[in-house]
C-alpha positions as CSV (number, residue, x, y, z in Angstrom):
1,M,0.0,0.0,0.0
2,L,1.5,3.3,-1.1
3,F,1.4,6.4,1.0
4,T,0.6,9.6,-0.8
5,P,1.3,12.8,1.1
6,S,-1.4,15.5,1.0
7,P,-0.6,19.0,-0.3
8,P,0.4,21.5,2.3
9,S,-2.4,23.7,3.6
10,T,-0.4,26.8,3.7
11,P,2.0,28.2,1.1
12,P,5.8,28.3,1.9
13,K,7.2,31.4,3.4
14,V,9.3,33.7,1.3
15,L,12.1,35.4,3.3
16,K,12.6,39.1,2.5
17,R,15.7,41.3,3.2
18,R,15.4,43.4,6.2
19,A,15.4,47.1,5.5
20,T,18.4,49.1,6.7
21,S,18.5,52.6,8.0
22,E,20.8,53.9,5.2
23,P,19.0,54.7,2.0
24,T,20.0,52.6,-0.9
25,S,19.3,52.8,-4.5
26,P,16.3,50.8,-5.5
27,S,17.3,47.4,-6.9
28,P,15.2,44.5,-7.8
29,K,14.5,42.2,-5.0
30,K,15.5,38.6,-5.4
31,P,14.2,35.8,-3.3
32,L,16.7,33.8,-1.3
33,A,15.2,30.6,-2.6
34,D,12.5,29.9,-5.2
35,V,10.1,27.2,-4.3
36,D,8.2,25.3,-6.9
37,T,4.6,25.4,-5.7
38,N,3.5,22.8,-8.2
39,R,5.9,20.3,-6.8
40,S,4.5,18.1,-4.2
41,S,6.5,17.8,-1.0
42,S,6.0,15.8,2.1
43,P,5.5,17.4,5.6
44,L,9.1,16.3,6.4
45,T,10.7,18.3,3.6
46,T,11.6,22.0,4.1
47,S,12.0,24.9,1.7
48,S,15.7,25.3,2.4
49,T,18.3,23.8,0.0
50,P,19.5,20.4,1.3
51,K,23.1,20.1,2.4
52,L,25.4,18.1,0.1
53,P,27.8,15.7,1.5
54,P,31.4,17.1,1.8
55,V,33.6,16.5,-1.1
56,P,36.6,14.4,-0.1
57,A,39.9,16.3,-0.2
58,K,42.4,15.3,-2.8
59,P,45.4,13.5,-1.4
60,K,48.4,15.6,-1.0
61,Q,51.3,15.3,-3.4
62,G,53.5,12.5,-2.4
63,T,50.8,10.5,-0.7
64,L,49.4,7.2,-1.6
65,L,45.8,6.3,-0.5
66,G,45.8,9.1,2.1
67,F,49.0,7.8,3.8
68,I,51.8,10.3,3.8
69,T,55.0,9.1,2.2
70,R,58.4,10.6,1.9
71,K,59.5,12.2,-1.3
72,P,62.4,10.5,-3.1
73,A,65.6,12.2,-2.1
74,T,67.3,14.1,-4.9
75,A,71.1,14.1,-5.3
76,R,72.6,17.4,-4.5
77,P,75.1,18.8,-7.0
78,T,78.6,18.1,-5.8
79,K,80.8,21.2,-5.2
80,R,83.9,21.1,-7.3
81,P,87.0,21.5,-5.1
82,R,89.4,24.4,-5.8
83,D,92.9,23.9,-7.0
84,D,94.4,24.9,-3.6
85,E,92.2,22.4,-1.8
86,L,93.4,19.7,-4.1
87,A,97.0,20.6,-3.5
88,E,96.4,20.5,0.3
89,K,95.0,17.0,0.1
90,K,97.6,14.3,0.6
91,V,97.3,11.6,-1.9
92,K,98.1,8.3,-0.4
93,P,100.4,6.2,-2.6
94,K,98.9,3.0,-3.9
95,R,100.2,-0.3,-2.9
96,N,102.6,-2.3,-5.0
97,E,104.0,0.9,-6.7
98,Q,107.7,1.8,-7.1
99,L,109.3,4.9,-8.4
100,V,112.0,4.2,-11.0
101,F,114.7,6.8,-11.4
102,T,117.0,5.2,-14.0
103,Q,116.7,2.5,-16.5
104,G,119.5,0.2,-17.7
105,T,123.0,0.3,-16.6
106,R,125.3,3.4,-16.6
107,Q,128.5,2.7,-18.6
108,T,131.5,4.6,-19.9
109,C,132.8,4.0,-23.4
110,K,136.5,3.4,-23.4
111,Q,136.9,4.6,-27.0
112,C,134.9,7.9,-26.9
113,N,135.1,8.4,-23.2
114,M,131.3,9.1,-22.9
115,A,129.3,8.0,-19.9
116,W,125.9,6.9,-21.1
117,M,122.9,4.8,-20.0
118,R,122.1,1.7,-21.9
119,G,118.6,1.7,-23.2
120,V,118.2,5.5,-22.7
121,D,121.1,7.3,-24.4
122,D,121.9,4.7,-27.1
123,E,121.2,7.1,-30.0
124,L,123.2,10.0,-28.3
125,H,126.2,7.6,-27.6
126,A,126.2,6.3,-31.2
127,Q,126.3,9.8,-32.6
128,H,129.1,10.9,-30.3
129,H,131.0,7.7,-30.8
130,S,131.0,8.2,-34.6
131,R,132.2,11.8,-34.3
132,V,135.1,10.8,-32.1
133,L,136.3,7.8,-34.1
134,D,135.5,9.0,-37.7
135,G,135.2,12.8,-37.3
136,V,132.4,15.4,-37.5
137,P,130.7,15.4,-40.9
138,V,131.1,18.7,-42.9
139,T,130.2,19.9,-46.4
140,K,132.1,22.2,-48.7
141,A,129.4,24.8,-48.3
142,Q,129.8,24.8,-44.5
143,S,133.6,25.2,-44.8
144,F,133.4,27.9,-47.5
145,S,133.9,30.8,-45.0
146,W,137.0,29.2,-43.4
147,T,140.5,30.2,-44.3
148,L,143.0,27.6,-45.6
149,A,146.1,27.8,-43.4
150,T,148.1,24.8,-44.6
151,S,147.9,21.2,-45.7
152,K,149.4,18.0,-44.2
153,P,150.3,14.8,-46.2
154,L,149.1,11.6,-44.6
155,A,149.6,8.0,-45.2
156,K,146.5,8.0,-47.3
157,G,145.7,11.3,-49.0
158,S,146.2,14.6,-47.2
159,A,144.5,16.8,-44.7
160,A,143.5,20.4,-45.3
161,I,143.9,22.6,-42.2
162,Y,141.5,25.6,-42.0
163,M,141.3,28.5,-39.6
164,A,137.9,29.7,-38.3
165,D,136.4,31.7,-35.5
166,Y,134.9,30.0,-32.5
167,T,131.3,30.6,-33.7
168,A,128.1,28.6,-34.1
169,G,127.8,25.8,-36.6
170,K,130.2,23.0,-37.3
171,V,133.0,24.7,-35.5
172,T,131.1,24.7,-32.2
173,E,129.9,21.2,-32.9
174,A,133.4,19.9,-33.3
175,C,134.7,21.8,-30.3
176,D,131.9,20.4,-28.1
177,A,132.8,16.9,-29.2
178,V,136.4,17.5,-28.2
179,D,135.4,18.9,-24.8
180,R,133.3,15.9,-24.1
181,V,136.0,13.4,-25.1
182,L,138.6,15.3,-23.1
183,S,136.3,15.7,-20.1
184,A,136.9,19.5,-20.3
185,A,134.5,22.3,-19.5
186,T,133.2,24.5,-22.3
187,L,135.1,27.7,-22.6
188,P,133.3,30.9,-21.5
189,T,131.8,33.1,-24.2
190,E,134.3,36.0,-23.6
191,V,137.2,33.5,-24.1
192,R,135.8,31.9,-27.2
193,E,135.5,35.4,-28.8
194,K,139.3,35.7,-28.6
195,C,140.1,32.2,-29.8
196,K,141.0,30.8,-33.2
197,V,140.0,27.2,-34.2
198,F,142.1,25.1,-36.6
199,L,140.3,22.3,-38.2
200,A,141.9,19.4,-40.1
201,V,139.5,18.1,-42.8
202,V,139.9,14.9,-44.7
203,G,137.2,14.4,-47.4
204,T,133.9,15.3,-45.7
205,R,135.1,14.8,-42.1
206,I,136.7,17.1,-39.5
207,V,139.4,14.7,-38.1
208,G,141.4,17.2,-36.0
209,V,140.8,20.3,-33.8
210,A,143.2,22.8,-32.2
211,V,142.0,25.8,-30.2
212,S,144.4,28.7,-29.6
213,Q,144.3,32.2,-28.0
214,P,146.7,35.1,-27.4
215,I,147.7,35.2,-23.8
216,K,149.9,37.3,-21.6
217,H,151.8,35.0,-19.2
218,A,152.4,31.4,-18.2
219,M,154.3,29.3,-15.7
220,A,157.3,27.1,-16.4
221,V,157.0,23.3,-15.8
222,I,159.5,22.1,-13.1
223,E,158.6,18.4,-12.9
224,D,156.3,16.1,-14.9
225,S,155.5,13.1,-12.8
226,G,153.2,11.5,-15.4
227,D,150.0,12.1,-13.4
228,A,150.5,15.9,-12.8
229,V,153.0,18.7,-13.4
230,K,154.7,21.0,-11.0
231,C,155.1,24.6,-12.0
232,D,157.2,27.6,-10.9
233,P,154.7,30.2,-9.7
234,K,156.7,32.9,-11.4
235,R,154.9,34.3,-14.3
236,L,156.7,34.4,-17.6
237,P,155.7,36.5,-20.6
238,T,154.0,34.1,-23.1
239,P,152.1,35.3,-26.2
240,L,150.4,32.0,-27.3
241,G,148.1,29.7,-25.4
242,I,146.7,26.3,-26.6
243,H,143.4,25.3,-25.1
244,R,142.6,22.1,-26.9
245,V,144.3,19.6,-29.3
246,F,142.6,16.5,-30.6
247,T,142.9,14.1,-33.6
248,V,140.8,11.0,-34.3
249,P,142.5,7.8,-33.2
250,S,142.9,6.4,-36.7
251,L,145.2,9.3,-37.8
252,R,147.4,9.6,-34.8
253,G,151.1,9.1,-35.1
254,Q,151.2,10.9,-38.5
255,G,152.2,14.4,-37.4
256,L,148.7,15.9,-37.8
257,A,148.5,17.4,-34.3
258,V,152.0,19.0,-34.8
259,A,150.9,20.4,-38.1
260,M,147.8,22.0,-36.5
261,L,150.1,23.5,-33.7
262,D,152.4,24.9,-36.3
263,A,149.4,26.5,-38.1
264,A,148.2,28.0,-34.7
265,A,151.7,29.4,-34.0
266,G,151.8,31.2,-37.4
267,H,148.1,32.4,-37.7
268,T,146.6,33.0,-34.3
269,V,147.9,36.6,-34.1
270,Y,147.8,38.4,-37.4
271,G,151.3,39.3,-38.7
272,R,153.2,37.3,-36.1
273,S,154.6,33.9,-35.8
274,F,155.7,32.2,-32.6
275,K,158.1,29.4,-31.7
276,P,157.1,26.5,-29.5
277,E,159.1,27.9,-26.6
278,E,156.8,30.9,-26.6
279,A,153.6,28.8,-26.3
280,A,151.9,27.2,-23.3
281,F,149.3,24.5,-22.9
282,S,146.2,24.7,-20.7
283,Q,145.3,21.8,-18.4
284,P,147.2,19.1,-20.4
285,T,146.1,15.5,-20.2
286,E,148.6,12.6,-20.3
287,G,148.5,12.6,-24.0
288,G,148.7,16.4,-24.0
289,R,151.9,16.4,-22.0
290,K,153.5,13.9,-24.5
291,L,152.5,16.3,-27.3
292,M,154.0,19.2,-25.3
293,R,157.4,17.4,-25.0
294,K,157.3,16.4,-28.7
295,W,156.6,20.0,-29.9
296,G,159.0,21.5,-27.4
297,V,156.6,23.3,-25.0
298,T,157.6,23.7,-21.4
299,R,155.0,26.1,-20.0
300,V,151.4,25.9,-18.9
301,F,148.8,28.6,-18.2
302,E,145.5,28.9,-16.3
303,E,142.5,29.9,-18.3
304,D,141.0,32.0,-15.5
305,D,144.2,33.9,-15.0
306,Q,144.2,35.6,-18.4
């Protein structure tokens, strides 16, 4: 059995705005709520708008089904250390590491008198070894500016002896090779500017070198013990000084060194020629002292004393 509600006996009330004391401009009045009179309603219903259920709030960001969860941690950008900070940090050495200072075995060649490291200085030793035994290679264009002093006949052919200044090029290269084989220090620049270099050339090789210089005084040799010479400290006037003399081993004993000394005595000072007694040697080696006695020199001089 259906229950049908009867229509209301009284019409629904319409709420009107309460008038205020302040005058306002006339405006059309609107009802707070329009009620459909034709719609049937039960005595339990009212004219006010029914309340709607609350809308559920959206879950917050980073939540799952209403439960709060932590956001995934993001990696912070690493700060690049400064150079000074890196320098201050002490780097710990790794294990099983060893610092190697040298390689191979250090040796001294008996023929060219060069100390070298096998496996490291092989190419440098081969080059110096060839210069000492065979001579420094030279071309005719490189020797064009040299002055021909004399020539010396040899067992096979002859050697042309040139005079040149101690300048860059093949002259310096040949003198450096002689300094190395004699274990002598390179002459200072102010000394080299006063020197004359006499080069013995055979074919395309410089096979002999003699370096001379005008000097002022020297000391007489008192005793030659073989290992060293004893000199009288009294200074004697001496015009010619010999710094270096060298010939390749294959041409020794043929008078080539004496020929270069004769050229130095006649061309070191322009317009003057000196005798062997007026010359002196500087720091003579054992072979140099033999050459001194053979040429007739009895004096030595100090390079720093000139």
